[in-house]
N, C-alpha and C positions, 0 to 999 in steps of 0.2 A: 656824629662819626662813630663807627664801630670801634670798640676797644679790643676786639679779638686780635690775637697775635697771629701773624701770617708766618708759618714756618716753611722755609724753602725746602724743596725736595732735595735729598742728598743721596749719593750713590750708596747702595747697600754694600757693606764690607763684612767679611768673615770676622767674627770676634772670637778670641782665644777662649778655650774651655777652662777659664780660671778667673778668679777675682783677686785683685791685689789690694790689700788694706795696709796703709802706712799711717804713722803719726808724725806730726811736726816735731822737729828735733828739740823744741822748747817744752814738749810735753814730758813731764817727769814720770808719770805712769797713767795708763788708761786701761780700764777693764770693761769688757762688754760680753753679753751672751750672744752666741753665734748659733743660728739655726740653718742647717744645710738641707733639711728634709722635712716635709709636711708631717711625717709620722715619727719625728724624733722625740723620744720620750723625755729626755733632758737636754738642755742646751749645752753646747761646747763652750768652754771658758777661754776667752781670748785676752791675754795680757800683752800689752805693748807699751813701750816707753823706755826711758833711761834706767829706771829702777830695775827693770827685768832684763835689761840688756838686749832688747829685741824691738827694733823700730818698724819692721814691716813683716807681712806674712803673705804668701801666695797660696790661695785656696783652690785646688782643682775642683771644678764643677761643670756640669752640663746643663744646669738649670739655675733659676733665681735662688738667692739665699737672703737671709736677713740678719741684721744685728739689732738687739733690743737691750734697753737698760733704763736706769732711772732710780728714783727713791720714792716709794709711796708716802713716807712720812713728810716729804717735802712737796708732795703733789706734782712731781714732774716725772715724765717718762718720754722715751723716744723709741722709734722704730724706723729703720731705713732698709728698704728692699734694694738689693743689688742684682743686676743682671750679669750673666757671664761676659767677660771682657771688660768690666768696669775697673777703674783704678781709683780707689777712694783715698783721700787724704783727710785726716782728722786733726783738728786743732781744739784747743780748750778756751772757752770764754767764761770768765767769772761773772756771776750774777749775785748781787747783794739782795738777799731775801728778807732780811730784817736788820735792825741796827747792829746786831752782834754776829751775824753769820752770812757767809756767801757760799755758793755752790759752784762746782765746775760743770759747765754744760758743753757737750761736744758740738763742734761746728764742722760741717761736712762740705767737701768739694770733690766733684768727680770731673776729671779733666776731659774725659772722652764721652760725655753724656749730653743729651739735649735738655736735661732738666736744669732749670736756672738755680742760682744760689738761694733765692727766696723760697723756691719749692723744696729744695733739700733741707732748708733750715726753718721751715714754717713753724715747727714745734718750739724752737728757740725764740722766735719772734713773738709767738703767742704767749709763751710763758713769761717773757719780760713784760708784755702788756698787762697780763693778769696780775702780776706782782705790783706793777706801777699803779694800776687802777683798783687794787685791793679786792679783786675778785678771788684772789688766793692770798691768805694771810698766814704766815708761819710764825708760831708763837716764839718770841725771843727767848723765853726761859727754857725752851726745848720740850714743853709739854704738848705732844701731838694731839691730845684731846681738846686743846684750845685752838687748834688750827682752824681756819675757815676756808671752805671751798664752796663758792656759790655757782652751782652748775649752770643755772640760766644765764648768769652774767658771763661765764666763761664761753658759752655758746655764742652769745651776742658779740662778745669781743672777737671771737673767731670769724664771724660773718662780716663784721666791720673791717677787720684786717684783710680778709680775702678780697672784699670789694675795693679797698684802697690799693692793694698790690696789683689787682687786675687793671684798675683805671690808670695806673702808672706803668703798665706794660711789663711788670716784673714777674708775672706768672701767666701761664696759658689758660685759655678758657676751659680746657679739659681738666687741668688741675683744680681750677676754681670750682667746677661743678662736682667733681668726685670728692674733694675735701669738704665742701659744704654738706654733701650728703652724709659723709662719715661723721661729721660733727653732730648732725641732726640724729643719726642713728644712735650714737653714743649717749646723747642726752635723753632720747626717748626710752632707751633701754634702762638707763638709770632711774627714770621716773617709774617705769613698770616694776622694777625690782623694789623700789621704795614703797610703792603702793601695796605690793604683796606683803612686805615686812610689817607695814603699818596698818594693814587691813583697810586700805582706802579703795574707793570705787573708781574704776576707769571704764569708759564705754569704748570697747575695741572698735566698734563700727565708726566712731568719730575720729579715730586716729588719722593723721595726715600722711601715712605711709601705706603703700600698696602691700597687702598681705600675701600676694602671690605674684611678685614681679620676677619673672624668669630671668631677666637681665641682671638681677642682683644675686642670683644663687651662688655665684662664685665669691661674693663679698662676705668675709667672716663676720663683720659687724652686723650685717643684715641677718645672718643665721643666728647670731647671739640675740638679736632683737626678737626673732620669732621664737627662740627657745624661752626667752623671758615671758612672752605672751602665753605660751603653753603652760608654763608653771603658774602664771597668774590666773588664767581662766579655768584650768582643770585641776590644779593642785593647791588652791589658794589657802586651804586650812593646814597644809603640811609645810613644816620648816625645811626638812631635808628629804629629797626624793632621789633615789638612785637613777643613774642614767639608763640602766636596763629597764627600770619601771617606766620611765618616760618613753623609751623605745617601744615597749609593748603597747602602751596606750596609743601613741601616734600610729603605730602599725595596725592596730585592731579596731580603733574607734573612728567614728566620723568626726572630723574637725573642720576648721575653716581653711585647711590647706588643700590645694589641688594636688594632682599626682606628682608633678615635677618638684613642687616645693616639699612635698612629703618625703620624696626620695632624698633630697638634699639634707633635710633635717635628720632623717634616719642615718644617713652617712655621718653626720656630725655626732649623733649619739653613739654610733658604733666606734668612732674615733675615741670618744671619751671612755667607752668600755675598754678599749684597747689599752688606754693609759691607766685606769684606776680599778677596773673590774676584769682583769685579764683572764682569769679562770673561766669567765663566761664568754670569751671572744668566739670560740668555735661554734657554740650554740647560736649566738646572735648573728654571726656571719651567715650561717645557714638560713636563718629567718630572712635576713636582708637579701640574700641571693635568690630566694624563692619568689620574691615579689619585685626584684629590681629589673627595670627595663632600660637602664642607662648603661650602655656598653663601656663607656670610659670609667664609670664608678666600679663596675664589675671587674674590669681588668686591673684597676688600682688595687683592689682588695685581694685578688688572686695573686698578683705579683708580691704583695706584702706578705701574705701568708706563706707563699712558697719560700721567700727569703727567710722568714722566721723559722721555717722547718729546716732549711739548710744550716742556719746559725745554731739551732738547737742540736742538730746532729754533730756539728763541729765541737760543741761544748760538752756533749754528753755521750760520746761514743762509748759503747760498752767495753771496748778494749783500752779506753783511756782511764788509767787508774788515778788515784789521788796524787797530785803533784806532777803529772806529766806536762812537759812544756813543748809548745809548738811555736813556729813563727810564720810570718806571711810569705816568706820567700819560698819555702819548700814544703811546709806542712808536715815535715818529719817529726818524730816524737823523741824527746830526750828527757833524761833525768837531770836534776840540778847538778849532781856529782859529775855526770858526763860533760856538761857544759863547762864546769869549773876546771876540770882536769885538762881540757883542751887549751886553757889559757895559762898552763904552767910556765913559769918564767916571767910572768907579768904580774904587776900589782893590779887587782881587780876590784872595781866598785860595783856593787849590785844595788840597783834602784828599784824599789817596790812602789808602784804607782797605779793609778786608775784614771779613766777618762773623766770621771765625775769629781775627782779630787783637785780642788782649786790650788792648794799649796803645792801639790805635785807638779801641776802644769806650769805654775809660776817659776819653778826651779829648772824647767827644761832648757831655756836659753843658757843658763849658767852651766849646765852639764855639757852643752855643746862647746862653750868657752873652755871648760875644763879639759875636754879632749884635745883641743888645739894647743894646750900648754905642754903636753907630753907626747913623746914619740909613741906611735901605735905598737911598736915592738916591745914596749916596757909597761904600758898602761892600757887597761881595757875597761869600758863601761858596759855592763849587762843590764838591760831593762826587763823587768818582769811585771806584767799587768795582772792585777787581781780582779779585773772587771768580771761581772756576771753577764754582761751583754756583749756578744762577739762583735756585732756591728758597731757598737759604740767604741770598742777598742780599735777596730779597723779605721774608723773615721778619725779618731784622735791620733792614731799612728800616722795617718796621712798629713794631718795638720802640723804634727811635730817633726815631719820629715824622717819618720822611723819605719815607714812601710817597706822599704827596700833594705833595711838593716837586719842582717841575720842574727844580730844579738838582741833583737827586740822580741820578747817572748810573751806568750799568753799561758797562764797556768790553769790547769783544770782542777776542779774540786778543791779550791784553795784552802778553805778552812779545815779540811780533813788531811791536808798534806803534812809530811814530816817537816818540811821547810817552815811551815807556819808554827808548828809545835816546838821545834828545836830552838828557833830564835825568838819565840814568843812575840810574833809580829801582829799586834792588835790594832795599831794605828799606822797610817801612812801620811806623808812620805816617810820612808824608812830606808836607811842606807847601811849596807854591810861592806866592810873593807877587808880584803884578803891579801896576804903577802904572796911572794912569788912561788911559794910551795903550796899555796892553797889553804894556808892556816889563817884563821880569823884574827885580824888585828883589832877591829872595833866593830861590835855588833849593833852599834847605834852611832854611826859616824856623823860628823857635822854635815850640814847642808852645803851644797855646792855654791850657794850665794855668798857664803862667808869665806874668810881667808884661812881658817884653821885646816880645812880639808886639803888644800894645796900643800901646806907644810907637812901634814901627816903623810901624804903620798910621797913627797920628796924624801922624807926620812926613811922610807921603806923601799926605795928604788935600789 
C-alpha cells in the first residue's frame, strides 16, 4: 500500500497581509531573530513572554517571513518559514543535553496551516534523537571544544526519522522529499568545506548531486553547496576569498556551471557583496546587469537599488543638518528644542534607541505599559532612533507599532548632533527625563522595566 498522504482539495481563501506570532502564557521569555526580507542586512529582534510583558505581535507582510534561532555551542538551530495569514503559537520544551544542563527548545503550532505538527517540529524531534543516540554530545563541563557532532550519524538519523514519520502518516511525501534533499545538501556541503580546509581530494564528477539542476536554483542550501564546490575546485589553496573575487571568476571563466546556474550563483555573490563589500555594489551590479537574462533577478536588483537610493536621500539630504529630526507621519523637519517645547506642561521621557539594539527593543513593551499608567495630558514619551539605515528604522517602527506615532523620530547625522554632544550619549538604550518646564530631571533615567522610573515621574507631575 502506498503511504502517500492524500490531501483533500480545499477552497482557496484570502489570507490577511499579516503574520501573528504568540507565545504560550507559560513561556517566561522567548527571543528569536526575525527576517522579513531576503535582502535584510540584520535580523529584527523579537522578544515575547512574561518577562518582557509582550505575549504576541502582529507583523504586517505581503510575503513569507522567517524566524531563526539556536545556539551553535549546543549544536542546535531552528528556522521556520511563515506565510502571510499564518497564526503561530510558540511553546517551550526542555531537552536534557547532558547530566548537568538542559535547553529550551521552541515548539511550533500553526492553527490555520496544512503543515502537520511533525513537519513544523522536525528539528526538535531530530535534535532529541541525536542527543539520545549520542550523534551530538555536549560536554558536561561546558568546554565546547570537547563537544561531539557526528555529521554522518546526524544525516542517517534524519533519514531514519523521516522514513518513520512518513510510514506513520505524520508527514507528507512532499515534506519527506524536500527535507531529505536539504539534509543531504547540508551534509555534502560540510564535506566539501572540510576537504578544502584539510586539503583532501574530492572527485566532483562522482558526487551524487546534479551540478546544474534548474529546479533547485531557488534552494539556498543548493546554492551554498555550489559555492562550496567553486571554492574547493578553483580556490583550493586560498583560505579567504572575497565574494567579489569569486563573482569575477565565475563571471569570466569557464566552469562546470550552465548559464542558468551561473546566473543564480552570481546573484548569490552579489547579495554577499551587498552585505559585506557594499562599496563595490554599484560596480558589480553593473557587471551582473550586463550579462543577466533573467527578468525576475533583474527586477529584484533594480527595485532594491532604487529603494536604497530613496533611503539614502532621506538620510543624507543636503538641507538636513546635524540633529534634524523627522517622523514617518509627515516627514517634516524639527529640532529637538522645537519638539520638546511643544510638550511644555508635561513630564517628558526621551528614549534613544535603534532597530539593532536588543536591550532597546526589549524595553519597548514596558514603555507602552508606562504610557498607560499616566494621562496623556501630563506625560509624554518621545522616541528618537539613531539608526544609520532608514529602512531598518521603518521596519522596526512597524513591528513596535510606532510607524503612525508622530512622536517617533529619526535623527540625521546623529554623532555630529548637539544632542549627542550635550548629553554625552555614547550607549543605548538611554533615557532622558524632563520636567513640565522642559528642564532636565535625569539625563540617565532608569529603564522602563523597573519601578524606579514610575516613581520618578509621579514625583514630578
